[in-house]
C-alpha positions in Angstrom: 0.3 34.2 -14.7 1.3 36.0 -11.5 -0.8 35.9 -8.3 -1.8 39.2 -6.7 -1.1 40.0 -3.0 -4.9 39.5 -2.4 -4.8 36.0 -4.0 -1.7 35.1 -2.0 -3.5 36.1 1.2 -6.6 34.1 0.2 -4.5 31.0 -0.5 -2.8 31.3 2.9 -6.2 31.7 4.6 -8.3 29.1 2.7 -5.7 26.7 1.2 -7.1 27.0 -2.3 -7.7 29.4 -5.2 -10.4 29.1 -7.9 -10.1 30.5 -11.5 -13.4 30.0 -13.3 -13.0 29.5 -17.1 -9.2 30.1 -17.1 -8.8 27.9 -20.2 -10.8 28.6 -23.3 -13.4 26.3 -24.8 -11.1 25.5 -27.7 -8.2 24.7 -25.4 -10.5 22.4 -23.3 -11.9 20.8 -26.4 -8.5 19.7 -27.6 -7.8 18.1 -24.2 -11.2 16.5 -24.0 -10.9 15.0 -27.5 -7.8 13.0 -26.4 -9.6 11.4 -23.4 -11.6 8.6 -25.0 -8.6 7.0 -26.6 -6.6 7.2 -23.4 -9.5 5.7 -21.4 -9.9 2.9 -23.9 -6.4 1.4 -23.4 -6.1 -1.8 -21.4 -3.0 -0.7 -19.4 -2.0 -0.6 -15.8 -2.2 3.2 -15.8 -6.0 3.0 -16.2 -7.5 2.3 -12.8 -11.2 1.3 -13.2 -14.0 1.7 -10.8 -14.8 -1.2 -8.5 -17.0 -3.7 -10.4 -17.1 -1.5 -13.5 -15.4 -0.7 -16.8 -15.6 3.0 -16.1 -12.1 4.6 -15.7 -11.6 6.1 -12.3 -8.1 7.4 -12.9 -5.8 7.6 -15.8 -2.1 8.1 -14.8 0.8 9.7 -16.5 -0.8 10.8 -19.8 1.8 13.6 -20.1 4.3 10.9 -20.9 2.4 9.5 -23.9 -0.2 12.0 -25.0 0.8 15.2 -26.8 -2.1 17.4 -25.6 -1.5 16.5 -22.0 2.3 16.8 -22.3 1.7 20.4 -23.3 -0.7 21.0 -20.5 1.9 19.6 -18.0 4.2 22.5 -19.1 1.5 25.2 -19.3 2.5 28.6 -17.7 -1.0 29.3 -16.4 -0.7 26.2 -14.3 3.0 26.0 -13.4 3.9 29.7 -12.7 1.4 30.3 -9.8 2.6 27.1 -8.1 6.2 28.1 -8.6 5.4 31.5 -7.1 3.8 29.9 -4.1 6.5 27.4 -3.4 9.4 29.7 -4.4 11.5 27.2 -6.4 11.6 25.0 -9.5 9.0 22.3 -9.7 8.8 18.7 -11.0 5.7 16.6 -11.8 5.1 14.2 -8.9 1.8 12.9 -10.3 -0.4 13.4 -13.3 -4.0 12.1 -13.3 -7.1 12.4 -15.5 -9.9 11.5 -13.1 -13.1 10.3 -14.6 -16.1 10.8 -12.4 -18.3 9.2 -15.1 -22.1 9.6 -15.3 -23.9 7.2 -13.0 -20.7 5.3 -12.3 -18.2 7.7 -10.7 -17.5 6.5 -7.2 -16.6 8.6 -4.1 -13.2 9.9 -3.1 -13.1 9.7 0.7 -12.0 12.6 2.9 -8.2 12.8 2.7 -5.1 15.0 2.4 -3.0 14.3 -0.6 0.2 14.9 1.3 -0.9 12.2 3.7 -0.5 9.6 0.9 2.7 11.2 -0.5 4.3 11.2 3.0 3.2 7.7 4.0 3.8 5.9 0.6 6.5 8.0 -1.1 8.4 9.5 1.8 8.0 13.1 0.5 9.8 15.1 3.1 7.4 18.0 3.6 4.2 19.4 2.2 6.0 21.6 -0.3 3.8 20.3 -3.1 0.5 21.3 -4.5 -2.4 20.1 -6.6 -3.8 21.8 -9.7 -7.3 20.6 -10.9 -8.5 21.6 -14.4 -12.1 20.9 -15.3 -12.6 19.2 -18.6 -16.4 19.2 -18.1 -18.7 21.6 -16.5 -18.8 21.0 -12.8 -22.3 21.3 -11.2 -23.7 20.4 -7.7 -24.9 17.1 -9.3 -21.9 15.4 -10.9 -19.7 14.8 -7.8 -17.8 18.0 -7.4 -14.8 18.4 -5.2 -15.5 19.5 -1.6 -12.9 21.4 0.5 -12.8 22.3 4.2 -11.4 25.8 4.0 -8.3 26.5 6.2 -7.9 22.8 7.1 -4.4 22.9 5.6 -3.4 25.0 8.7 -3.6 21.8 10.8 -0.7 20.3 8.9 -0.6 16.5 8.5 -3.6 14.9 10.4 -4.0 11.3 11.5 -5.2 9.0 8.7 -5.8 5.3 8.1 -5.0 3.4 4.9 -8.4 2.5 3.3 -7.9 -0.2 0.8 -11.4 -1.5 0.6 -13.9 1.4 0.0 -13.0 2.0 -3.6 -10.7 0.6 -6.3 -7.9 3.1 -5.4 -6.3 3.0 -1.9 -6.2 6.3 0.1 -4.9 7.5 3.4 -8.3 8.7 4.7 -9.4 11.0 7.6 -11.9 9.7 10.1 -15.4 11.1 10.4 -14.9 12.6 13.9 -12.0 14.7 12.8 -13.8 15.8 9.7 -16.8 17.0 11.8 -14.4 18.9 14.0 -12.6 20.5 11.1 -15.9 21.5 9.4 -17.2 23.0 12.6 -14.0 25.1 13.0 -14.3 26.3 9.4 -17.8 27.6 9.9 -20.1 24.6 10.2 -23.2 25.0 8.0 -22.0 28.5 7.1 -19.0 27.8 4.9 -17.4 24.8 6.7 -17.5 22.9 3.4 -17.1 24.6 0.0 -17.4 23.2 -3.5 -16.1 25.3 -6.4 -18.5 24.9 -9.4 -17.9 26.3 -12.9 -17.5 25.7 -16.6 -15.1 23.4 -18.4 -11.7 25.1 -18.4 -11.9 26.3 -14.8 -8.8 25.7 -12.6 -8.3 25.1 -8.8 -5.0 25.4 -7.0 -5.0 23.7 -3.6 -2.6 23.0 -0.8 -1.4 19.4 -0.4 -2.7 19.4 3.2 -6.1 20.8 2.4 -8.7 18.1 3.4 -11.0 17.3 0.5 -13.4 14.7 -0.9 -16.0 14.2 -3.5 -19.3 12.3 -3.6 -20.5 9.8 -6.2 -21.8 11.0 -9.5 -25.4 10.0 -9.8 -26.1 12.4 -12.6 -26.2 11.8 -16.3 -23.2 14.1 -16.8 -19.6 13.2 -16.8 -17.1 15.1 -14.6 -13.7 14.5 -16.0 -10.8 16.6 -14.5 -7.1 16.7 -14.8 -5.1 16.7 -11.5 -1.4 17.7 -11.7 0.6 17.3 -8.5 3.6 19.7 -8.6 6.4 19.3 -6.1 9.4 21.5 -5.2 12.5 19.9 -6.7 14.3 20.0 -3.3 11.3 18.1 -1.8 11.4 15.1 -4.2 10.2 11.7 -2.9 12.7 9.5 -1.2 11.0 6.1 -1.6 9.7 4.3 -4.7 7.1 2.1 -3.0 4.6 2.8 -5.7 5.1 2.2 -9.5 6.6 5.1 -11.5 3.4 5.7 -13.5 1.8 6.7 -10.2 4.6 8.5 -8.4 7.2 9.8 -10.8 11.0 9.5 -10.3 12.1 12.1 -12.8 12.9 15.2 -10.8 13.9 17.4 -13.7 12.5 21.0 -13.3 9.5 21.8 -15.6 10.3 24.2 -18.4 7.1 26.1 -19.5 5.9 26.3 -23.0 4.3 29.4 -24.6 0.8 30.4 -23.3 -0.8 29.2 -26.5 0.8 25.8 -26.5 -2.6 23.9 -26.4 -3.6 25.6 -29.6 -0.5 24.9 -31.7 2.0 22.2 -32.4 4.7 22.8 -29.7 7.3 20.0 -29.7 7.1 17.9 -26.5 9.0 14.8 -25.5 6.8 11.7 -25.2 9.1 9.0 -23.6 6.3 6.4 -23.3 4.6 7.0 -26.7 5.6 3.5 -27.8 4.5 1.9 -24.6 5.1 2.0 -20.9 8.6 0.6 -20.0 8.7 -2.4 -17.7 10.7 -0.3 -15.2 7.6 1.9 -14.7 5.9 -1.1 -13.0 8.8 -1.9 -10.7 9.1 -0.6 -7.1 11.7 -0.6 -4.4 9.8 -3.5 -2.9 10.4 -5.5 -6.0 14.1 -4.6 -6.0 14.4 -5.6 -2.3 12.8 -9.0 -3.1 15.3 -9.6 -6.0 18.2 -8.8 -3.7 17.0 -11.1 -0.9 
């Protein structure tokens, strides 16, 4: 899938591209069918909502689930990012976020690169997110919100919020959000929220400021988030466990375009369980050496 000159210009201007219904209902169905079993596991890679059993984020499913291992190598997702970044890519992070009905909590205003820079020492913002809807996304089930063009500001000041939700984020303060929204158009386009059917896909810049509200509706909003990084821009610090921030910088080789609909062979290194090394960090290694 190759981006047109018009799409490249729109991405440069807005910091994101939206592709409604890019994956078929059958492709999306096969991914969705794998989610309940993944969410049911009592493993470190399932982060649950504060005070709830609802899964907020499932990490690294591409290392132990065949359908998601195929998605991680899908050309409709990989090739546009490779075109935008101009080099081979590796998987920095793979998440299945569950904004579950009535229980899905907020994601505060943040830039993803802020976390990757502060926690992982990723050198520059040569990385990008891909979001794929596994459920229909409506105005009511906690959709993503973007501030168009906010990626042009580069890395903005952020604070480490470890208390609002069950997952810590480097978040942007309200005064700067108000300023960015006003510059992007205020009430007339300063915040946008792509809505669409299951199978839709969003590409967005790692410095694009975004958030999502809680899901008070009776409808789930499960999405896959794949963070692809230029190989030359790989992280330099392993402060976070490997199931969150990956340490395998091997370039991604794409599978055929119909890989979600047939049995394409994929490597599943964690299919028999997550190795102990996936829980270790450079902080643990430093303590052992002390």
